[in-house]
C-alpha positions in Angstrom: -30.0 -2.0 7.1 -33.7 -1.4 5.7 -34.4 -0.9 2.1 -35.2 2.7 1.0 -34.7 2.3 -2.6 -38.4 3.1 -3.1 -38.6 5.9 -1.0 -36.6 8.4 -3.6 -39.3 11.3 -2.6 -39.2 11.1 0.7 -36.5 13.4 2.4 -35.6 10.9 5.2 -34.0 8.6 2.5 -31.6 11.6 1.5 -30.3 13.5 4.6 -31.4 10.8 7.4 -29.9 8.1 5.3 -26.6 10.0 4.8 -26.5 10.9 8.3 -27.2 7.5 9.8 -24.8 5.7 7.2 -22.2 7.9 8.5 -22.9 7.5 12.2 -23.5 3.3 11.8 -20.1 3.4 10.1 -17.8 5.1 12.8 -19.8 4.4 16.1 -19.0 0.9 17.9 -22.8 0.2 18.2 -22.5 -3.3 17.2 -25.7 -4.3 15.0 -27.7 -1.3 16.0 -30.3 -0.7 12.8 -31.1 3.0 13.3 -32.3 3.6 9.8 -35.5 1.3 10.3 -36.2 3.2 13.6 -35.7 6.8 12.8 -39.4 7.9 11.7 -40.4 6.4 15.3 -37.5 7.6 17.2 -37.5 11.1 16.0 -40.7 11.8 13.8 -39.7 15.6 13.2 -36.3 14.6 12.0 -37.0 15.5 8.2 -39.0 18.8 9.2 -36.2 20.6 10.0 -34.0 19.6 7.0 -33.0 22.5 4.7 -33.7 25.0 7.8 -30.9 26.9 9.6 -27.8 28.5 8.5 -25.7 27.3 5.8 -23.1 29.5 5.7 -20.1 27.3 7.0 -21.1 24.3 4.5 -21.2 27.0 1.9 -17.8 28.1 2.9 -16.4 24.6 2.8 -17.6 23.7 -0.4 -15.3 26.6 -1.9 -12.8 25.7 0.3 -9.3 23.9 -0.4 -8.5 22.9 3.1 -11.8 21.7 4.2 -14.1 20.6 1.2 -16.3 18.0 1.4 -19.6 16.6 -0.2 -21.5 17.4 2.8 -24.3 14.9 2.3 -22.3 12.0 0.8 -23.5 8.5 1.8 -19.7 7.5 2.0 -17.8 8.2 5.2 -14.6 8.1 3.2 -16.0 11.4 1.6 -15.4 13.2 4.7 -11.9 11.3 5.8 -10.1 8.4 6.1 -11.1 5.9 8.3 -9.0 5.9 11.7 -9.1 3.0 14.5 -8.9 5.8 17.0 -12.3 6.9 17.1 -12.7 9.7 19.3 -10.0 11.8 17.3 -12.5 12.2 14.7 -15.9 12.3 16.2 -17.2 13.2 19.8 -20.5 11.0 19.3 -19.4 8.1 21.1 -21.0 6.5 23.9 -18.8 6.6 26.5 -18.9 7.1 30.4 -15.9 9.3 30.7 -17.8 12.6 29.5 -20.4 11.9 32.4 -17.3 11.6 34.6 -15.7 14.5 33.3 -18.8 16.5 33.9 -19.1 15.4 37.2 -15.6 16.7 38.0 -16.2 19.7 36.3 -19.4 20.4 38.7 -17.6 19.2 41.9 -15.0 22.0 40.8 -18.0 24.4 40.5 -19.2 23.7 44.0 -15.9 24.7 45.5 -16.4 28.0 47.5 -14.1 30.2 45.7 -14.5 28.7 42.3 -18.4 29.1 42.9 -18.2 32.8 44.0 -15.8 33.5 40.6 -18.6 32.0 38.6 -21.2 34.0 40.2 -19.3 36.9 39.8 -19.2 36.5 36.0 -22.9 34.9 35.6 -24.0 38.2 37.5 -22.4 40.4 34.9 -23.3 38.3 31.9 -27.4 38.9 32.2 -28.3 42.7 32.0 -31.0 44.8 31.2 -31.0 48.2 29.8 -33.0 51.0 30.4 -36.0 49.2 28.7 -35.6 46.1 30.6 -34.3 44.4 27.3 -31.5 41.6 27.8 -30.9 41.2 23.9 -31.7 43.2 21.0 -32.3 42.2 17.4 -30.1 44.8 15.4 -30.6 45.3 11.7 -27.7 45.7 9.4 -29.6 45.6 6.0 -30.7 49.1 5.2 -32.9 47.6 2.1 -35.4 46.0 4.4 -38.6 47.7 4.6 -40.0 49.1 8.0 -42.5 46.5 7.8 -40.4 43.6 7.3 -38.2 44.7 10.5 -41.3 45.2 12.5 -42.5 41.5 11.7 -38.8 39.9 12.2 -38.9 42.0 15.5 -41.9 40.6 16.6 -40.9 36.9 15.6 -37.7 37.6 17.4 -39.6 38.4 20.5 -41.7 35.6 20.5 -38.7 33.3 19.9 -36.7 34.7 22.3 -39.2 34.3 25.1 -39.0 30.6 24.8 -35.6 30.6 26.7 -36.7 32.8 29.8 -33.8 34.5 29.9 -34.9 36.8 32.5 -35.5 33.7 35.0 -32.9 31.2 33.6 -30.4 33.2 31.7 -28.0 33.0 34.9 -28.6 29.3 35.0 -27.6 29.1 31.0 -24.2 31.0 31.7 -23.5 28.8 34.6 -23.7 25.5 32.6 -21.6 26.9 29.8 -19.0 27.8 32.4 -19.2 24.3 33.9 -20.3 22.0 31.1 -19.2 23.6 28.1 -22.0 23.2 26.1 -25.9 24.0 25.8 -28.6 21.9 23.8 -32.0 23.1 23.5 -34.5 21.0 21.4 -36.9 23.0 19.2 -40.6 21.7 19.4 -42.9 22.6 16.6 -46.3 21.2 15.6 -46.1 18.3 13.7 -49.1 19.0 11.2 -48.3 22.9 11.3 -44.5 23.3 10.8 -45.4 26.8 9.4 -45.9 27.9 12.4 -42.3 27.9 13.2 -40.8 26.8 16.6 -43.3 26.7 19.5 -41.0 26.3 22.4 -37.6 24.9 23.4 -36.5 22.0 26.0 -33.3 22.0 27.6 -31.3 18.8 27.0 -28.9 17.3 29.4 -25.5 17.8 28.4 -24.2 14.6 29.4 -27.1 12.7 27.1 -26.3 14.7 23.8 -23.1 15.1 21.3 -22.6 16.7 18.1 -21.7 14.7 15.1 -19.0 16.5 12.9 -18.7 16.0 9.1 -14.9 17.3 8.5 -11.8 16.7 9.8 -11.2 20.3 11.5 -14.6 19.3 13.2 -16.1 22.8 12.2 -19.4 21.5 10.3 -21.7 19.9 12.4 -23.5 17.3 10.6 -26.1 16.6 13.0 -26.7 15.4 16.9 -27.0 12.3 18.4 -29.2 11.8 21.7 -28.5 9.3 24.2 -32.0 8.7 25.5 -31.5 6.4 29.0 -33.9 3.1 29.0 -35.1 2.6 32.6 -35.2 -0.9 34.1 -39.3 -1.5 34.7 -38.6 -3.0 38.0 -36.0 -0.6 39.3 -36.7 2.6 37.8 -33.8 4.6 39.0 -31.5 1.9 37.2 -30.7 2.3 33.6 -30.4 -0.6 31.4 -29.7 0.9 28.0 -29.6 4.1 25.9 -31.8 4.4 23.0 -30.0 6.3 20.0 -31.9 8.7 18.5 -30.6 11.1 15.6 -31.3 14.9 15.7 -31.1 17.2 12.8 -28.6 19.9 13.4 -31.5 22.6 12.8 -33.5 20.4 15.6 -31.5 21.9 18.0 -30.0 25.3 19.5 -26.4 24.6 20.0 -24.4 26.9 22.0 -20.5 25.7 23.1 -17.8 27.5 25.2 -15.6 28.0 21.7 -12.6 26.3 23.2 -11.7 22.9 22.4 -9.2 20.3 24.1 -5.7 19.9 22.9 -6.7 17.3 20.1 -9.7 19.5 19.2 -12.0 16.5 19.7 -14.3 18.0 22.4 -15.5 21.3 23.6 -14.0 21.9 27.0 -15.6 24.6 29.6 -14.1 27.6 30.5 -13.8 25.8 34.2 -10.9 23.8 32.9 -8.7 26.8 33.1 -8.6 26.8 36.8 -7.9 23.0 37.4 -4.4 23.5 38.3 -5.2 26.5 40.8 -8.1 24.8 41.9 -6.0 21.8 42.8 -3.3 23.8 44.7 -5.6 25.9 46.6 -7.9 22.9 47.9 -4.4 20.9 48.8 -3.1 24.0 50.7 -6.6 24.2 52.5 -6.3 21.0 53.5 -3.2 21.0 54.6 -3.1 23.9 56.6 -6.5 22.4 58.7 -4.5 19.1 59.2 -1.7 21.2 60.6 -3.9 22.9 62.8 -5.7 20.1 63.8 -2.6 18.0 64.7 -0.8 20.6 66.6 -3.8 22.1 68.2 -3.6 20.0 71.5 -1.1 21.3 74.3 1.2 18.7 74.8 3.0 17.9 78.2 6.3 16.7 78.7 6.9 14.6 82.1 10.5 14.6 83.3 10.2 11.8 86.2 12.9 11.4 88.7 14.2 8.0 89.0 16.9 8.3 91.3 19.4 5.4 91.3 17.2 2.8 89.6 18.8 0.3 87.0 17.7 1.2 83.6 15.2 -1.8 83.7 13.6 -0.8 86.8 13.3 2.8 85.6 11.8 1.7 82.4 9.1 -0.3 84.3 8.5 2.6 87.0 7.7 5.1 83.9 5.3 2.5 82.3 3.7 2.3 85.7 3.1 6.0 85.7 2.1 6.1 82.3 -0.5 3.2 82.6 -1.9 5.1 85.5 -2.2 8.6 83.7 -3.2 6.9 80.3 -6.3 5.4 82.5 -9.3 7.4 84.1 -11.7 6.0 86.3 -15.3 6.0 85.2 -18.5 3.9 86.0 -19.5 0.9 84.0 -23.1 -0.1 84.4 -22.6 -3.4 82.8 -19.8 -4.3 85.5 -21.8 -2.4 88.4 -18.9 -0.6 89.5 -16.0 1.6 88.7 -13.5 0.6 86.3 -10.2 1.8 84.9 -11.0 3.4 81.0 -8.2 4.0 78.5 -7.7 7.4 77.6 -6.0 7.4 74.1 -5.7 11.4 74.2 -3.2 11.4 76.9 -1.2 8.9 75.3 -0.9 10.7 72.1 -0.3 14.0 73.5 2.2 13.6 75.9 6.0 12.8 76.3 7.9 11.0 79.2 11.5 11.0 80.0 13.5 9.8 83.0 16.0 11.9 85.1 18.8 10.7 86.8 19.9 11.7 90.4 21.4 15.0 91.1 18.5 16.3 89.3 15.7 18.9 90.3 13.1 16.2 90.8 10.3 15.5 88.8 8.4 18.4 86.5 6.0 18.8 84.0 6.5 21.4 81.2 4.0 22.1 78.3 5.1 21.9 74.4 4.1 25.3 72.5 1.3 24.4 70.1 1.5 25.8 66.4 3.0 29.0 65.5 2.0 31.6 63.2 -1.4 30.3 62.2 -2.5 33.8 61.4 -0.3 34.0 58.6 -2.1 33.0 55.3 -0.3 34.7 52.9 0.2 31.4 50.9 -4.1 31.0 50.9 -4.4 34.4 49.6 -1.6 33.8 46.5 -3.3 30.8 45.4 -6.8 32.6 45.6 -5.5 35.2 43.6 -4.3 32.4 41.3 -7.5 31.1 41.1 -9.4 34.5 40.3 -6.9 35.2 37.7 -7.4 31.7 35.7 -10.9 32.8 35.7 -10.4 36.2 34.8 -12.3 37.7 37.5 -10.4 40.7 39.0 -8.4 39.8 42.1 -9.8 43.1 43.9 -13.1 41.7 44.3 -11.3 39.1 46.6 -11.9 41.6 49.4 -15.1 43.1 49.7 -13.8 46.0 52.2 -12.0 47.3 49.1 -15.1 48.3 46.9 -14.7 49.0 43.1 -12.4 51.7 41.7 -14.1 54.8 40.6 -14.1 55.5 36.6 -10.9 57.7 37.2 -9.0 54.7 38.9 -10.7 52.1 37.2 -8.0 49.1 36.9 -7.2 47.5 33.7 -8.3 44.0 34.6 -11.8 45.2 35.1 -11.9 46.1 31.7 -10.5 42.9 30.4 -13.0 41.1 32.7 -15.8 43.5 30.9 -14.6 42.2 27.4 -14.5 38.7 28.8 -18.1 38.9 29.4 -19.2 40.2 26.2 -17.3 37.2 24.6 -19.7 34.8 26.4 -22.5 36.9 25.4 -21.7 36.6 21.8 -21.3 32.9 21.9 -24.7 32.9 23.1 -26.0 35.3 20.5 -24.4 33.3 18.1 -26.4 30.0 19.1 -29.7 32.0 19.4 -29.6 33.4 15.9 -28.9 30.1 14.2 -31.9 28.9 16.0 -33.9 32.1 15.2 -33.0 31.5 11.4 -34.6 28.1 11.3 -37.9 29.8 13.0 -37.8 32.3 10.0 -37.4 29.4 7.5 -40.3 27.5 9.0 -42.4 30.4 8.8 -41.6 31.2 5.3 -40.1 34.6 6.5 -36.8 34.0 5.2 -36.9 33.4 1.2 -39.9 35.8 1.2 -38.2 38.9 2.6 -34.8 38.0 1.0 -33.4 37.8 4.4 -29.4 36.9 4.4 -27.4 36.0 7.4 -25.6 39.5 7.5 -29.1 41.1 7.6 -29.4 41.0 11.3 -27.5 40.4 14.6 -27.9 39.8 18.0 -26.4 41.5 20.7 -26.7 41.4 24.8 -26.5 44.2 26.8 -23.1 44.7 27.8 -22.1 44.7 31.4 -22.9 48.3 33.1 -20.8 48.3 35.7 -17.3 48.8 34.2 -17.9 48.5 30.5 -20.3 51.6 30.0 -17.6 53.4 32.7 -15.2 52.9 30.3 -17.2 54.4 27.3 -17.7 57.3 29.5 -14.0 57.5 29.9 -13.4 57.8 26.1 -16.4 60.4 25.8 -14.6 62.6 28.4 -11.1 62.2 26.4 -13.1 63.4 23.2 -14.8 66.1 25.1 -11.4 67.4 26.3 -10.3 67.3 23.0 -13.0 69.3 21.6 -13.0 71.8 24.4 -9.2 72.4 23.8 -9.6 72.5 19.7 -12.6 74.9 19.7 -10.8 77.6 21.8 -8.8 78.2 18.7 -11.0 80.7 16.6 -9.4 79.2 13.3 -11.1 76.0 13.9 -14.7 75.6 13.0 -17.0 74.2 16.2 -19.2 72.2 13.4 -15.8 70.9 11.8 -14.4 70.1 15.4 -17.9 68.3 16.4 -17.1 65.9 13.3 -13.4 65.6 13.7 -13.0 64.9 17.6 -16.5 64.1 18.6 -17.1 61.8 15.4 -20.7 63.2 15.0 -22.4 62.6 11.6 -24.2 65.4 9.9 -27.5 64.3 11.2 -26.1 64.5 14.8 -25.0 67.9 14.3 -28.4 68.9 12.9 -30.0 67.3 15.6 -27.8 69.0 18.2 -28.7 72.8 16.4 -32.3 71.8 16.6 -31.8 71.4 20.5 -29.9 74.2 20.8 -33.1 76.2 19.0 -35.5 74.8 21.5 -33.2 75.7 24.4 -33.1 79.5 23.5 -36.8 79.4 22.9 -37.1 77.8 26.3 -34.7 80.2 27.8 -36.8 83.3 26.2 -40.0 81.6 27.7 -38.8 81.3 31.3 -37.5 84.9 30.8 -41.4 86.1 30.2 -42.7 84.1 33.1 -40.1 85.6 35.5 -41.1 89.4 34.3 -44.6 88.9 34.0 -45.8 86.0 36.0 -47.3 82.7 34.9 -50.0 84.5 33.1 -47.8 86.1 30.8 -49.6 84.8 27.7 -53.1 86.4 28.7 -50.8 89.7 29.4 -49.3 89.4 25.9 -52.7 88.7 24.6 -54.4 91.9 26.3 -51.7 94.2 24.3 -49.7 95.3 27.2 -46.3 94.7 27.8 -44.2 94.2 31.0 -45.2 97.4 33.5 -47.9 98.3 31.6 -45.7 98.9 28.4 -47.4 98.3 25.2 -46.1 95.5 23.2 -43.7 96.1 20.1 -44.8 95.4 16.8 -43.5 92.2 15.6 -44.2 92.2 12.2 -48.0 91.0 12.2 -49.0 87.8 12.9 -46.0 85.7 11.4 -44.0 85.4 14.7 -43.3 82.3 16.8 -44.5 82.4 20.2 -43.1 79.4 22.5 -45.9 77.6 24.2 -48.3 79.0 22.2 -49.9 79.4 18.7 -48.5 80.4 15.2 -49.8 83.5 14.0 -50.5 85.3 17.1 -49.1 88.6 18.1 -45.7 88.2 19.6 -45.4 88.9 23.1 -43.5 91.5 24.5 -40.5 90.9 26.7 -38.2 93.3 28.6 -37.8 96.3 26.2 -40.5 95.0 23.9 -38.4 92.4 22.6 -39.9 89.8 20.3 -39.2 85.8 20.2 -35.9 85.0 18.8 -36.1 83.3 15.6 -33.3 80.4 14.7 -34.5 79.4 11.3 -36.7 76.2 10.4 -36.1 72.7 11.9 -34.3 70.2 10.0 -36.6 67.8 7.8 -38.0 64.7 9.3 -35.4 62.1 9.5 -32.5 64.4 10.4 -31.6 64.9 6.5 -29.4 68.0 5.9 -30.8 71.4 5.0 -31.1 72.7 1.7 -27.8 73.5 0.0 -25.9 71.1 2.6 -25.2 67.9 0.4 -25.0 64.6 2.0 -21.5 63.5 3.6 -20.3 67.6 3.4 -19.9 69.6 6.3 -23.1 71.4 7.5 -23.1 75.1 7.3 
């Protein structure tokens, strides 16, 4: 190992040395001196230290079950040594990960599995009414509007690096098939204060996380195995170059599912392995059966008279040879020759018949029966879709979707499953965004916390929102039923059964006032025509009647100016007054304390 005793001020000697000592102590890489090459292999390793989320590490320090000194140089500070390497750290260079991913990708190419994955991917990336796929929602009311605007601008800049509109579908497919996603953060070496400038998708089979505790909950870093190609044969890999990556240098997204030993992340497609095998086997068996039973077989019953058994057998063989052969022209032999016909040999049967029979005859055996019965195929297809949580009714394109009144429970379950996948992606993007904010010195400057904001994808619109409308319909029915009772206040019912806040109640009242003003204005147009304002200004009411006095110029004319004489409607009426609108921001009116029922 290189001597770093004189580089105590170098950040690489603190964290980089700890990480690589830990890696070298466990990886069976032989005498691989990584510390001497860390600056050359990954020059941006130290730039990402002390950025990103630290919540898991902070919780672990105060935890009894997983408390460790996360940056200790000694591997024994994490856990006791064990000869079974792969049980503790999923960072070993082994070919079975590549083989495992290849197996998953072959499964994903199977027609039924591919259709199910497409259903999931199509439902996972959605645009709202503004065309936004993912939003930054603030949870801290102490943040100023300027701070929120700045963070929102940085978030929009950060999330554009992932190109969710064009490649979001691909990311979901990779999560379902490979189980992991890795994005390298690209920054400027000399201007780290500019934050993350872009991201690069790293192939899943070439990088693994390095965990820092027995539970495999804390990620200590990542290890990239960069292929080294043969100069003489660019397609041949002769070695792998090991490059350590800081945990904040990568946006890491996983499926959220472990294997049985909790040593590696497995993709969601693993759930359908059994159903996939069964369906593929049953389909192959049906195809083989149909191919084997497709030809029509003939049965030759040959009358051999009173021939002795040896002569009868010889007679049958002679007939068979003649039948098995067909005459054809062979240019190499310059004439017609007898050519063997194996199809006749495989598809027909010959039987000798004795004297007293009806003579030689030829009959045919029936082919395969019940080939149109595919109940077993449909059963295993439904099992496959069920294992992937895709509603089985989507197997039949003619059935269509159920409306909101008859929506199946499995459709709602499928929508909730989509939301879980979206949250996995949002969690990974949030960690990368925190790194971006810390690099730009916006985290400490604005006193941000990990709970200050959350990232949320637009939920699936087909069925998830239909369920929300169902819930709203139930609330509305309860509200209408209760407000029919005169002893129950409508305002109280709005808060109790519709779950409206005081602000929402006041906003509703303001719109009721506006609606009444608009209705009054429409009545003037119907009565006096489109120029009713000019008629009102001339002092004449409808049908030549003078305007009624409205108390001077203090009335409100919808669509006109404050202070003008109130126009006369039918019978000389003045515009109705509904009181002043609520204050800006929807605060309760005077005399209505916050949190109390509004009058």
